[in-house]
All heavy atoms as an XYZ file, in Angstrom:
643
protein
N      68.925     31.348   -102.168
C      68.810     30.603   -100.937
C      70.201     30.428   -100.356
O      71.145     30.165   -101.069
C      68.163     29.247   -101.216
C      67.957     28.464    -99.966
S      67.259     26.818   -100.174
C      66.041     26.978   -101.397
N      70.343     30.556    -99.044
C      71.647     30.436    -98.424
C      72.084     28.985    -98.340
O      71.267     28.074    -98.346
C      71.623     31.052    -97.033
O      70.753     30.303    -96.204
N      73.385     28.797    -98.254
C      73.934     27.455    -98.177
C      73.476     26.815    -96.879
O      73.488     27.413    -95.820
C      75.461     27.533    -98.209
C      76.114     26.168    -98.275
C      77.608     26.282    -98.416
O      78.065     27.163    -99.158
O      78.294     25.498    -97.773
N      73.058     25.563    -96.942
C      72.619     24.844    -95.765
C      71.150     25.036    -95.430
O      70.645     24.422    -94.520
N      70.460     25.904    -96.148
C      69.038     26.112    -95.889
C      68.264     24.902    -96.386
O      68.614     24.294    -97.383
C      68.547     27.373    -96.585
N      67.225     24.557    -95.660
C      66.407     23.417    -96.042
C      65.102     23.900    -96.632
O      64.540     24.892    -96.181
C      66.117     22.549    -94.828
C      67.352     21.907    -94.254
C      66.999     21.054    -93.042
O      65.869     20.993    -92.613
N      67.999     20.385    -92.520
N      64.638     23.185    -97.642
C      63.340     23.506    -98.211
C      62.444     22.295    -98.071
O      62.902     21.177    -97.927
C      63.444     23.879    -99.711
O      63.977     22.758   -100.409
C      64.306     25.100    -99.899
N      61.180     22.532    -98.118
C      60.199     21.480    -97.977
C      59.257     21.565    -99.162
O      58.673     22.603    -99.414
C      59.461     21.718    -96.663
O      58.513     20.762    -96.456
N      59.145     20.489    -99.899
C      58.282     20.481   -101.073
C      56.940     19.865   -100.710
O      56.869     18.790   -100.152
C      58.926     19.654   -102.180
C      58.122     19.639   -103.450
C      58.784     18.833   -104.541
O      60.012     18.782   -104.582
O      58.056     18.249   -105.349
N      55.876     20.578   -101.012
C      54.531     20.082   -100.766
C      53.863     19.892   -102.108
O      53.762     20.819   -102.897
C      53.720     21.076    -99.894
C      52.304     20.574    -99.713
C      54.398     21.296    -98.562
N      53.410     18.678   -102.356
C      52.743     18.382   -103.627
C      51.247     18.430   -103.418
O      50.716     17.917   -102.454
C      53.153     16.993   -104.108
C      54.595     16.948   -104.495
C      54.919     15.643   -105.168
N      56.317     15.664   -105.549
C      57.177     14.732   -105.244
N      56.792     13.682   -104.565
N      58.422     14.820   -105.626
N      50.566     19.046   -104.345
C      49.116     19.154   -104.287
C      48.508     18.281   -105.370
O      49.119     18.035   -106.398
C      48.675     20.603   -104.486
O      49.171     21.401   -103.438
N      47.290     17.842   -105.127
C      46.569     17.009   -106.075
C      45.306     17.756   -106.467
O      44.567     18.237   -105.610
C      46.188     15.657   -105.421
C      45.406     14.796   -106.381
C      47.431     14.937   -104.924
N      45.049     17.852   -107.772
C      43.848     18.542   -108.246
C      42.735     17.512   -108.425
O      42.860     16.570   -109.187
C      44.131     19.274   -109.553
C      43.018     20.185   -109.949
C      43.446     21.196   -110.957
C      42.311     22.176   -111.154
N      42.658     23.298   -111.940
N      41.647     17.719   -107.682
C      40.512     16.811   -107.734
C      39.244     17.613   -108.011
O      38.854     18.448   -107.201
C      40.340     16.067   -106.406
C      41.495     15.178   -105.971
C      41.262     14.683   -104.554
C      41.639     14.009   -106.909
N      38.619     17.371   -109.134
C      37.348     18.003   -109.457
C      37.360     19.519   -109.381
O      36.438     20.115   -108.866
N      38.428     20.151   -109.839
C      38.494     21.596   -109.868
C      39.054     22.217   -108.593
O      39.277     23.404   -108.544
N      39.261     21.408   -107.555
C      39.856     21.942   -106.324
C      41.221     21.302   -106.118
O      41.469     20.185   -106.546
C      38.973     21.653   -105.094
O      38.848     20.240   -104.944
C      37.614     22.291   -105.224
N      42.089     22.030   -105.480
C      43.419     21.508   -105.204
C      43.497     21.106   -103.746
O      43.180     21.890   -102.861
C      44.487     22.576   -105.507
O      44.349     22.953   -106.873
C      45.877     22.035   -105.276
N      43.891     19.873   -103.514
C      44.009     19.358   -102.157
C      45.446     18.922   -101.913
O      46.062     18.312   -102.761
C      43.076     18.169   -101.945
C      41.627     18.525   -102.139
C      40.775     17.697   -101.267
C      39.343     18.163   -101.436
N      38.598     18.053   -100.254
N      45.958     19.250   -100.745
C      47.277     18.807   -100.350
C      47.099     17.639    -99.399
O      46.418     17.780    -98.375
C      48.046     19.944    -99.644
O      48.121     21.048   -100.539
C      49.433     19.505    -99.254
N      47.676     16.474    -99.712
C      47.537     15.337    -98.799
C      48.067     15.694    -97.411
O      49.077     16.378    -97.282
C      48.400     14.255    -99.454
C      48.545     14.671   -100.874
C      48.467     16.166   -100.881
N      47.363     15.248    -96.368
C      47.744     15.585    -94.999
C      49.159     15.131    -94.664
O      49.844     15.766    -93.885
C      46.761     14.963    -94.022
C      45.406     15.614    -94.055
C      44.466     14.974    -93.087
C      43.114     15.644    -93.182
N      42.128     15.072    -92.336
N      49.592     14.025    -95.245
C      50.917     13.514    -94.927
C      52.019     14.246    -95.674
O      53.185     14.057    -95.382
C      51.006     12.013    -95.242
O      50.656     11.804    -96.610
C      50.082     11.219    -94.350
N      51.676     15.104    -96.627
C      52.669     15.856    -97.400
C      52.804     17.299    -96.949
O      53.696     18.001    -97.389
C      52.297     15.848    -98.887
O      52.300     14.543    -99.377
N      51.913     17.752    -96.092
C      51.910     19.137    -95.646
C      52.657     19.251    -94.318
O      52.196     18.737    -93.302
C      50.472     19.617    -95.484
C      50.374     21.048    -95.051
O      51.354     21.684    -94.699
N      49.157     21.560    -95.068
N      53.801     19.934    -94.268
C      54.572     20.041    -93.025
C      53.818     20.708    -91.873
O      54.205     20.558    -90.723
C      55.785     20.889    -93.413
C      55.883     20.778    -94.881
C      54.483     20.570    -95.386
N      52.733     21.408    -92.155
C      51.941     22.027    -91.099
C      50.887     21.086    -90.521
O      50.235     21.415    -89.543
C      51.264     23.297    -91.614
C      52.273     24.349    -91.987
O      53.274     24.526    -91.304
N      52.036     25.043    -93.078
N      50.712     19.932    -91.130
C      49.718     18.965    -90.677
C      50.269     18.119    -89.537
O      51.425     17.715    -89.552
C      49.336     18.044    -91.841
O      48.565     16.964    -91.366
N      49.432     17.792    -88.546
C      49.894     16.903    -87.480
C      50.180     15.493    -87.976
O      50.875     14.730    -87.317
C      48.747     16.912    -86.472
C      47.590     17.493    -87.167
C      48.087     18.289    -88.319
N      49.672     15.144    -89.159
C      49.924     13.819    -89.727
C      51.285     13.729    -90.425
O      51.739     12.657    -90.769
C      48.832     13.447    -90.737
C      47.473     13.339    -90.102
C      46.550     14.361    -90.205
C      47.121     12.206    -89.377
C      45.304     14.267    -89.616
C      45.876     12.100    -88.782
C      44.977     13.136    -88.908
O      43.759     13.040    -88.317
N      51.910     14.861    -90.644
C      53.195     14.897    -91.345
C      54.295     14.318    -90.463
O      54.375     14.616    -89.277
C      53.544     16.334    -91.734
C      54.825     16.448    -92.527
C      54.835     16.167    -93.878
C      56.012     16.820    -91.914
C      55.996     16.265    -94.607
C      57.183     16.930    -92.642
C      57.171     16.646    -93.989
O      58.326     16.741    -94.706
N      55.134     13.486    -91.045
C      56.295     12.942    -90.339
C      57.554     13.472    -90.998
O      57.753     13.300    -92.203
C      56.297     11.412    -90.390
C      55.173     10.730    -89.620
C      55.217      9.226    -89.849
C      55.251     11.050    -88.143
N      58.377     14.110    -90.207
C      59.656     14.605    -90.706
C      60.617     13.441    -90.867
O      60.481     12.411    -90.185
C      60.238     15.643    -89.745
C      59.512     16.957    -89.793
C      58.439     17.204    -88.954
C      59.879     17.936    -90.704
C      57.755     18.409    -89.016
C      59.199     19.141    -90.768
C      58.142     19.365    -89.920
O      57.472     20.546    -89.995
N      61.599     13.562    -91.753
C      62.572     12.482    -91.929
C      63.297     12.118    -90.623
O      63.700     10.983    -90.442
C      63.554     13.050    -92.949
C      62.767     14.059    -93.708
C      61.790     14.635    -92.713
N      63.407     13.070    -89.711
C      64.091     12.799    -88.440
C      63.183     12.116    -87.412
O      63.660     11.711    -86.351
C      64.635     14.098    -87.855
O      63.570     14.981    -87.568
N      61.886     11.981    -87.699
C      60.962     11.320    -86.769
C      61.112      9.810    -86.907
O      61.012      9.259    -87.993
C      59.512     11.705    -87.069
C      59.192     13.139    -86.745
O      59.928     13.732    -85.932
O      58.218     13.670    -87.308
N      61.355      9.150    -85.787
C      61.420      7.693    -85.805
C      60.995      7.150    -84.450
O      60.899      7.884    -83.468
C      62.814      7.193    -86.188
C      63.890      7.633    -85.222
O      63.829      7.233    -84.050
O      64.797      8.362    -85.651
N      60.734      5.851    -84.378
C      60.225      5.246    -83.159
C      61.218      5.299    -82.000
O      60.825      5.281    -80.845
C      59.830      3.782    -83.416
C      58.671      3.590    -84.386
C      58.445      2.116    -84.650
C      57.415      4.228    -83.859
N      62.506      5.361    -82.297
C      63.510      5.379    -81.252
C      63.880      6.764    -80.769
O      64.762      6.921    -79.930
N      63.205      7.779    -81.266
C      63.517      9.168    -80.926
C      63.184      9.449    -79.462
O      62.106      9.141    -78.991
C      62.704     10.096    -81.820
C      62.977     11.536    -81.664
C      64.140     11.916    -82.512
C      64.260     13.409    -82.582
N      65.247     13.828    -83.506
N      64.122     10.026    -78.739
C      63.901     10.419    -77.352
C      63.330     11.832    -77.344
O      63.972     12.762    -77.810
C      65.223     10.370    -76.547
C      65.006     10.880    -75.136
C      65.785      8.961    -76.533
N      62.116     11.973    -76.841
C      61.472     13.279    -76.790
C      61.790     14.019    -75.497
O      61.820     15.235    -75.464
C      59.952     13.136    -76.918
C      59.435     12.581    -78.232
C      57.922     12.453    -78.198
C      59.861     13.453    -79.388
N      61.979     13.274    -74.421
C      62.261     13.846    -73.112
C      63.514     13.162    -72.576
O      63.571     11.935    -72.500
C      61.069     13.636    -72.151
C      61.367     14.182    -70.771
C      59.820     14.278    -72.717
N      64.506     13.962    -72.192
C      65.797     13.415    -71.776
C      65.723     12.595    -70.491
O      66.383     11.568    -70.366
C      66.808     14.553    -71.615
N      64.908     13.021    -69.543
C      64.818     12.318    -68.267
C      63.646     11.348    -68.286
O      62.507     11.760    -68.521
C      64.609     13.329    -67.117
O      65.631     14.306    -67.180
C      64.636     12.644    -65.770
N      63.889     10.060    -68.049
C      62.784      9.093    -68.044
C      61.829      9.319    -66.873
O      62.234      9.788    -65.805
C      63.471      7.737    -67.893
C      64.925      7.973    -68.011
C      65.170      9.429    -67.840
N      60.582      8.958    -67.066
C      59.581      9.037    -66.015
C      59.906      7.985    -64.955
O      60.120      6.816    -65.270
C      58.192      8.783    -66.598
C      57.022      8.727    -65.619
C      56.855     10.077    -64.923
C      55.758      8.347    -66.355
N      59.971      8.410    -63.695
C      60.294      7.455    -62.633
C      59.300      7.495    -61.475
O      59.529      6.883    -60.448
C      61.717      7.689    -62.109
C      61.890      9.029    -61.436
O      60.936      9.692    -61.064
N      63.132      9.435    -61.279
N      58.219      8.219    -61.605
C      57.215      8.298    -60.551
C      57.408      9.499    -59.648
O      56.451     10.116    -59.213
N      58.639      9.844    -59.347
C      58.923     10.995    -58.487
C      58.971     12.298    -59.284
O      58.863     13.373    -58.710
C      60.248     10.791    -57.758
C      60.226      9.625    -56.794
C      61.579      9.368    -56.158
O      62.478     10.215    -56.293
O      61.723      8.308    -55.536
N      59.157     12.202    -60.581
C      59.314     13.396    -61.421
C      58.132     13.584    -62.372
O      58.283     14.174    -63.432
C      60.618     13.316    -62.210
C      60.627     12.174    -63.218
O      59.794     11.272    -63.161
N      61.581     12.200    -64.126
N      56.957     13.085    -61.988
C      55.809     13.110    -62.893
C      55.488     14.520    -63.399
O      55.302     14.715    -64.601
C      54.570     12.503    -62.218
C      53.341     12.580    -63.094
C      53.188     11.678    -64.144
C      52.379     13.558    -62.909
C      52.090     11.741    -64.980
C      51.278     13.638    -63.737
C      51.135     12.732    -64.767
O      50.050     12.817    -65.593
N      55.418     15.496    -62.510
C      55.047     16.853    -62.920
C      56.059     17.434    -63.916
O      55.677     17.958    -64.975
C      54.918     17.769    -61.705
C      54.490     19.159    -62.061
N      53.225     19.459    -62.501
C      55.168     20.327    -62.082
C      53.142     20.745    -62.763
N      54.307     21.300    -62.519
N      57.331     17.313    -63.617
C      58.383     17.836    -64.495
C      58.390     17.091    -65.826
O      58.483     17.697    -66.890
C      59.760     17.699    -63.818
O      59.709     18.357    -62.563
C      60.863     18.290    -64.676
N      58.265     15.757    -65.776
C      58.273     14.937    -66.993
C      57.064     15.280    -67.869
O      57.186     15.393    -69.085
C      58.251     13.452    -66.620
C      58.219     12.559    -67.808
C      59.284     12.069    -68.501
C      57.043     12.037    -68.454
N      58.841     11.278    -69.542
C      57.486     11.246    -69.531
C      55.682     12.170    -68.221
C      56.591     10.584    -70.380
C      54.790     11.511    -69.069
C      55.256     10.737    -70.132
N      55.884     15.457    -67.233
C      54.665     15.774    -67.983
C      54.823     17.087    -68.747
O      54.474     17.168    -69.928
C      53.448     15.857    -67.039
O      53.292     14.604    -66.399
C      52.180     16.202    -67.788
N      55.350     18.104    -68.079
C      55.549     19.398    -68.746
C      56.535     19.264    -69.905
O      56.319     19.817    -70.986
C      56.051     20.451    -67.750
C      54.978     20.926    -66.821
C      53.921     21.634    -67.626
C      52.902     22.298    -66.750
N      51.816     22.868    -67.516
N      57.620     18.531    -69.696
C      58.614     18.341    -70.753
C      58.012     17.578    -71.942
O      58.254     17.921    -73.104
C      59.839     17.607    -70.207
N      57.213     16.546    -71.663
C      56.585     15.756    -72.731
C      55.561     16.598    -73.483
O      55.488     16.546    -74.716
C      55.927     14.503    -72.156
C      55.320     13.612    -73.212
S      56.501     13.031    -74.471
C      57.330     11.758    -73.565
N      54.773     17.395    -72.769
C      53.804     18.270    -73.442
C      54.521     19.261    -74.352
O      54.089     19.479    -75.489
C      52.958     19.015    -72.412
C      51.951     18.146    -71.719
C      51.220     18.868    -70.605
O      51.601     19.951    -70.174
N      50.147     18.260    -70.119
N      55.586     19.845    -73.871
C      56.350     20.788    -74.698
C      56.884     20.108    -75.949
O      56.836     20.673    -77.040
C      57.501     21.406    -73.895
C      57.024     22.402    -72.872
O      55.931     22.940    -72.983
N      57.837     22.639    -71.865
N      57.393     18.890    -75.808
C      57.926     18.156    -76.960
C      56.819     17.846    -77.964
O      57.010     17.990    -79.181
C      58.602     16.863    -76.492
N      55.655     17.424    -77.485
C      54.544     17.092    -78.381
C      53.976     18.332    -79.066
O      53.634     18.285    -80.248
C      53.457     16.343    -77.620
C      53.850     14.937    -77.168
C      52.808     14.372    -76.220
C      54.060     14.020    -78.358
N      53.872     19.437    -78.339
C      53.426     20.686    -78.965
C      54.426     21.140    -80.031
O      54.026     21.579    -81.117
C      53.239     21.796    -77.925
C      51.910     21.755    -77.220
C      51.835     21.570    -75.853
C      50.716     21.925    -77.925
C      50.612     21.543    -75.201
C      49.490     21.894    -77.282
C      49.447     21.696    -75.920
O      48.234     21.666    -75.283
N      55.703     21.027    -79.743
C      56.731     21.453    -80.698
C      56.675     20.635    -81.982
O      56.957     21.146    -83.057
C      58.112     21.341    -80.063
N      56.290     19.375    -81.879
C      56.200     18.511    -83.053
C      54.794     18.490    -83.663
O      54.530     17.734    -84.586
C      56.631     17.089    -82.690
C      58.098     17.004    -82.355
C      58.510     15.564    -82.303
C      59.989     15.436    -82.470
N      60.461     15.694    -83.797
N      53.887     19.318    -83.114
C      52.510     19.404    -83.612
C      51.776     18.065    -83.487
O      51.002     17.675    -84.355
C      52.498     19.904    -85.062
C      51.125     20.397    -85.488
O      50.298     20.751    -84.656
N      50.878     20.423    -86.775
N      52.027     17.346    -82.394
C      51.417     16.031    -82.183
C      50.534     15.967    -80.946
O      49.972     14.925    -80.642
C      52.508     14.947    -82.051
C      53.476     14.874    -83.204
C      52.815     14.486    -84.492
C      53.846     14.309    -85.595
N      53.454     14.894    -86.843
N      50.403     17.042    -80.199
C      49.646     17.022    -78.953
C      48.184     16.667    -79.165
O      47.575     16.022    -78.319
C      49.769     18.373    -78.239
C      49.260     18.354    -76.843
S      50.215     17.216    -75.844
C      49.341     17.337    -74.321
N      47.622     17.018    -80.299
C      46.223     16.703    -80.592
C      45.920     15.216    -80.592
O      44.803     14.798    -80.291
N      46.907     14.383    -80.896
C      46.713     12.933    -80.843
C      46.544     12.461    -79.408
O      45.855     11.484    -79.139
C      47.912     12.201    -81.461
C      48.021     12.370    -82.947
C      48.976     13.217    -83.483
C      47.198     11.681    -83.807
C      49.093     13.374    -84.849
C      47.301     11.831    -85.175
C      48.249     12.691    -85.699
N      47.176     13.144    -78.474
C      47.180     12.736    -77.070
C      46.004     13.321    -76.305
O      45.344     12.622    -75.540
C      48.508     13.153    -76.396
C      48.513     12.806    -74.927
C      49.690     12.503    -77.105
N      45.710     14.599    -76.515
C      44.661     15.248    -75.721
C      43.274     15.176    -76.354
O      42.315     15.681    -75.804
C      45.038     16.691    -75.396
C      45.082     17.597    -76.600
O      44.639     17.250    -77.686
N      45.645     18.781    -76.409
N      43.161     14.584    -77.526
C      41.854     14.372    -78.148
C      41.322     15.526    -78.968
O      40.210     15.452    -79.479
N      42.087     16.609    -79.126
C      41.589     17.738    -79.913
C      41.666     17.473    -81.414
O      40.970     18.112    -82.188
C      42.355     19.034    -79.596
O      43.750     18.832    -79.837
C      42.154     19.448    -78.150
N      42.483     16.528    -81.822
C      42.568     16.156    -83.229
C      41.551     15.068    -83.492
O      41.656     13.956    -82.966
C      43.986     15.684    -83.581
C      44.208     15.310    -85.029
C      44.099     16.548    -85.912
C      45.565     14.683    -85.202
N      40.556     15.406    -84.257
C      39.476     14.448    -84.532
C      39.887     13.466    -85.628
O      40.689     13.792    -86.509
C      38.200     15.184    -84.946
C      37.707     16.167    -83.911
C      37.379     15.465    -82.616
C      36.931     16.465    -81.574
N      37.018     15.965    -80.233
N      39.319     12.302    -85.583
C      39.587     11.271    -86.574
C      39.123     11.785    -87.940
O      38.006     12.302    -88.064
C      38.829      9.996    -86.206
C      39.103      8.838    -87.105
C      38.381      7.596    -86.589
C      38.626      6.433    -87.502
N      37.918      5.223    -87.039
N      39.971     11.665    -88.969
C      39.564     12.159    -90.293
C      38.424     11.333    -90.878
O      38.292     10.140    -90.601
C      40.828     12.021    -91.140
C      41.691     11.071    -90.420
C      41.299     11.107    -88.976
N      37.599     11.984    -91.670
C      36.487     11.303    -92.325
C      37.027     10.365    -93.385
O      38.022     10.660    -94.059
C      35.553     12.327    -92.963
N      36.398      9.230    -93.513
C      36.782      8.256    -94.526
C      35.975      8.547    -95.780
O      34.754      8.521    -95.768
C      36.510      6.815    -94.034
C      36.868      5.806    -95.111
C      37.271      6.526    -92.767
N      36.682      8.859    -96.877
C      36.017      9.140    -98.147
C      36.198      7.956    -99.072
O      37.303      7.598    -99.415
C      36.613     10.394    -98.800
C      36.364     11.621    -97.961
O      35.340     11.741    -97.328
N      37.327     12.532    -97.944
N      35.103      7.368    -99.458
C      35.180      6.207   -100.358
C      34.909      6.636   -101.770
O      34.133      7.320   -102.162
C      34.188      5.124    -99.948
C      34.562      4.501    -98.643
N      35.409      3.441    -98.574
C      34.228      4.788    -97.363
C      35.562      3.082    -97.305
N      34.840      3.905    -96.560
């Protein structure tokens, strides 16, 4: 591995003969939060001011798609089933 390369460890859990990866541990899951994700993170450099709605919307959509979070906003990500 080259110097400075980052790796991501995904832990799997074996349940009843099948292996499941928790959604929050899989970097490909929309539920995954990267260490750099925080509430104060600026996703779009220019604030929405009413006059720039179209430009701001496109920039925000691009940011959400890049972070694999757009499904939370547009409704394509369905609520996970609750397993008791």
